[in-house]
Structures are given as C-alpha cells and as structure tokens.
C-alpha positions as CSV (number, residue, x, y, z in Angstrom):
1,M,-21.0,63.3,172.1
2,G,-19.7,60.7,169.6
3,S,-19.1,61.3,166.0
4,S,-21.9,60.7,163.5
5,S,-21.4,58.4,160.5
6,S,-21.2,61.4,158.2
7,D,-18.4,62.9,160.5
8,V,-16.5,59.7,160.3
9,I,-16.8,59.5,156.6
10,A,-15.7,63.1,156.2
11,R,-12.6,62.5,158.4
12,V,-11.6,59.4,156.4
13,A,-12.0,61.4,153.1
14,S,-9.7,64.1,154.4
15,T,-7.0,61.9,155.8
16,T,-6.8,58.6,153.8
17,A,-6.9,57.2,150.3
18,T,-10.4,56.8,148.9
19,S,-9.9,53.1,148.4
20,V,-10.1,50.9,151.5
21,K,-9.5,47.2,151.5
22,L,-11.3,45.2,154.3
23,V,-11.2,41.5,155.0
24,I,-14.3,39.6,156.2
25,G,-13.4,36.4,158.1
26,G,-15.0,33.8,160.2
27,R,-15.8,30.1,160.6
28,F,-17.3,27.9,157.8
29,G,-21.0,28.7,157.4
30,V,-21.1,31.8,159.5
31,G,-22.6,34.0,156.8
32,K,-19.7,35.8,155.1
33,T,-21.0,35.4,151.6
34,T,-24.4,36.6,152.7
35,F,-22.8,39.6,154.6
36,I,-21.0,40.8,151.5
37,G,-23.9,40.2,149.2
38,A,-26.3,42.2,151.4
39,V,-24.3,45.4,151.1
40,S,-22.4,45.2,147.8
41,E,-23.4,47.7,145.2
42,I,-22.1,45.4,142.4
43,T,-22.9,41.8,141.8
44,P,-20.6,40.2,144.2
45,L,-17.8,37.9,142.9
46,S,-18.4,34.6,144.6
47,T,-16.4,31.4,144.3
48,D,-19.0,29.1,145.9
49,A,-18.9,25.5,144.8
50,V,-21.5,22.8,145.4
51,M,-20.8,20.7,148.5
52,T,-20.4,17.0,147.8
53,D,-20.2,13.9,150.0
54,Y,-16.5,14.3,150.0
55,S,-16.9,17.2,152.4
56,R,-18.6,15.1,155.1
57,G,-16.5,14.9,158.1
58,V,-14.3,17.7,156.8
59,D,-16.6,20.7,156.7
60,D,-18.5,20.7,160.0
61,L,-22.1,21.7,159.3
62,D,-24.8,22.1,161.9
63,A,-27.5,19.4,161.9
64,D,-30.2,21.9,160.9
65,S,-28.1,23.7,158.2
66,V,-29.5,23.9,154.7
67,K,-26.2,25.1,153.3
68,T,-25.4,23.4,150.0
69,T,-22.4,25.5,148.7
70,T,-19.1,26.7,150.1
71,T,-16.6,29.4,149.3
72,V,-13.4,27.8,147.9
73,A,-11.4,31.0,147.2
74,L,-12.9,34.3,148.2
75,D,-15.9,36.6,147.9
76,F,-15.6,40.1,146.7
77,G,-17.9,43.1,146.9
78,R,-17.8,46.9,146.8
79,L,-19.5,49.7,148.7
80,T,-19.2,53.4,148.0
81,L,-19.7,55.7,150.9
82,P,-20.3,59.4,150.7
83,S,-17.2,61.6,149.7
84,D,-16.3,58.8,147.2
85,I,-14.8,56.5,149.7
86,V,-14.8,53.0,148.3
87,L,-14.7,49.9,150.5
88,Y,-13.5,46.8,148.8
89,L,-14.7,43.7,150.8
90,F,-12.8,40.5,150.6
91,G,-14.5,37.5,152.1
92,A,-12.2,34.7,153.2
93,P,-13.2,31.0,153.1
94,G,-13.9,29.6,156.6
95,Q,-12.6,26.1,156.4
96,P,-9.5,25.5,158.5
97,R,-7.6,24.1,155.5
98,F,-8.0,27.5,153.8
99,L,-6.8,29.6,156.8
100,P,-3.5,30.6,155.1
101,L,-5.5,32.5,152.5
102,V,-6.6,34.8,155.3
103,D,-3.0,35.9,155.7
104,D,-2.7,36.6,151.9
105,L,-6.0,38.6,151.9
106,M,-4.7,40.8,154.7
107,I,-1.9,42.2,152.6
108,G,-2.8,45.8,152.0
109,A,-6.0,45.7,154.1
110,L,-6.8,48.5,156.6
111,G,-9.1,46.5,158.7
112,G,-11.2,43.4,159.1
113,V,-14.5,42.0,160.3
114,V,-14.7,38.7,162.2
115,L,-18.2,37.4,161.6
116,A,-19.1,35.2,164.6
117,D,-21.8,32.7,165.7
118,T,-22.4,32.3,169.4
119,R,-23.3,28.6,168.8
120,H,-19.6,28.2,167.9
121,I,-17.6,30.7,169.8
122,E,-14.4,28.8,169.1
123,G,-14.9,29.1,165.4
124,A,-13.8,32.7,165.5
125,F,-10.5,32.1,167.4
126,D,-8.2,31.4,164.4
127,V,-9.2,34.5,162.4
128,I,-9.1,36.7,165.5
129,T,-5.6,35.4,166.2
130,R,-4.5,36.1,162.7
131,F,-5.8,39.7,162.7
132,E,-4.2,40.4,166.1
133,N,-0.9,39.0,165.0
134,A,-0.9,41.2,161.9
135,G,-1.9,44.3,164.0
136,L,-5.0,44.7,161.8
137,P,-7.8,46.7,163.4
138,F,-11.0,44.6,163.4
139,V,-14.5,44.3,164.8
140,V,-16.3,41.2,165.9
141,A,-19.8,41.1,164.3
142,V,-22.1,38.6,166.0
143,N,-24.5,37.2,163.4
144,A,-28.0,36.9,164.8
145,F,-28.9,33.3,164.0
146,A,-32.4,32.5,165.3
147,T,-31.2,29.5,167.4
148,A,-28.0,31.2,168.7
149,P,-27.7,32.0,172.4
150,V,-27.6,35.7,173.3
151,Y,-24.8,37.1,175.5
152,D,-24.1,40.7,176.7
153,D,-21.0,42.5,175.5
154,S,-18.9,41.7,178.6
155,E,-19.6,38.0,178.3
156,L,-18.8,38.0,174.6
157,R,-15.6,40.0,175.2
158,D,-14.5,37.3,177.7
159,A,-15.5,34.4,175.5
160,F,-13.6,35.8,172.5
161,A,-10.7,37.0,174.7
162,L,-10.8,40.4,173.1
163,A,-8.7,43.4,173.9
164,P,-10.8,46.2,175.5
165,Q,-10.5,48.4,172.5
166,T,-11.9,45.8,170.0
167,P,-15.5,46.7,169.1
168,I,-18.3,44.1,169.3
169,V,-21.4,44.6,167.2
170,S,-24.6,42.5,166.8
171,C,-25.8,42.2,163.2
172,D,-28.0,40.4,160.7
173,A,-25.8,39.5,157.8
174,R,-28.9,39.5,155.5
175,D,-29.8,43.1,156.2
176,R,-28.0,45.9,154.3
177,A,-28.5,48.5,157.0
178,S,-27.1,46.2,159.7
179,V,-24.1,45.3,157.6
180,K,-23.4,49.0,156.9
181,T,-23.5,49.6,160.7
182,V,-20.8,47.0,161.1
183,L,-18.6,48.6,158.4
184,T,-19.1,52.1,159.8
185,T,-18.1,50.8,163.2
186,L,-14.9,49.4,161.7
187,V,-14.1,52.6,159.8
188,R,-14.6,54.6,163.0
189,D,-12.2,52.2,164.9
190,I,-9.6,52.5,162.2
191,I,-9.7,56.3,162.5
192,A,-9.6,56.2,166.3
193,R,-6.4,54.1,166.1
194,T,-4.6,56.1,163.5
195,I,-5.8,59.7,163.8
196,P,-5.7,61.6,167.1
197,E,-8.9,63.3,168.1
198,P,-8.7,67.1,167.8
199,T,-8.0,68.8,171.1
200,T,-9.9,71.8,172.3
C-alpha cells in the first residue's frame, strides 16, 4: 500500500528542512501564474505586464486565447503543509527569451513542476531538458484545457521523452485541490529519490 499524503508530509518533516523551494516552469500561456495563484496562502507576487502589439510574432498565442498579460520576471507563492513544512513556489516566465531565468530559479530548489499543454507538447521540452540537466526531480502536470487532446500516461511519457521514474499528473491549474495533488506528488517523488524506504 502506498504512503498517504500525511505520511509523506511526516517523513519530510522528520528528514529535511521545513522550507522547500520549488520551481514551476512551462511554455508561455500554459497556466503557471494561475497554478500558483490557486494554491498560494498569501497574495501571490506576480510580475505580469500588459501585452502590447510589440509581442505579436514573438509570444505565440493560440488563436482562441484571451490572454492579455504575460509574466516578465517571476511569480511567487507560498503554501504551508502540516508539520510546518513551507513550500515556496517560484514560477518562471515561459517565453523562450527568458529561459536562462529558469536556470537561475533552480538554484537552491529541491524540485520542479513542468506545467504542460497537450496542444503544444513541444512547449515543455526546454524546461524538461533544463530540469534533467540540473538533476532536479520534477513532475509533469498536464493542464486540462477544454480543447486539449487527451492521451494516456504511456503516450504522454513517449511524447515528452520522460524517464520511467518521472511522474505524470493531470491537473486543473485553477483548482486548489488539484494543484495540491501535483505538489504532493512532487514531494513524494523527492522523498523517494533521496530517502530509502524502510525495510522490514
């Protein structure tokens, strides 16, 4: 039987520092700001700026998108779990020209979330590569856009070229409980990679 969320939290509390830095990455417009805002217990820090005509042809929006702002530095939120474990969430901008910032945000991080959109599979590749090159444990969270095609886990694993141990989770970036499930999955994966399971 797998560990419950409370078991995972208890193990983290007994083995690691209470402050955990996590990086949320993904393509432009995938929902990273929404993801952090849905779960943060504080008013999230957001560096959204209004998009202008200068972004046309640079920031690739879907034809049906209603997005009018874009993150130009980072988003920041905080979530406290039981046992006083505090997750600090750093959302990276998704535009290719800001990708080097992902490397900076990974400094001191224990894990990451790659928020993905099945309408743009390739949009997750750069962040996945950066996390893998840094040896950072991460999960791929597929944001459930209404018009996005649905694939099973094996198809997604092949499409994203993921290692067998990398978790894939479906989520709704607008829903607090769904986002918490993603973060719990990530914490569980970090533990599994760093702390041996007790033997009987």
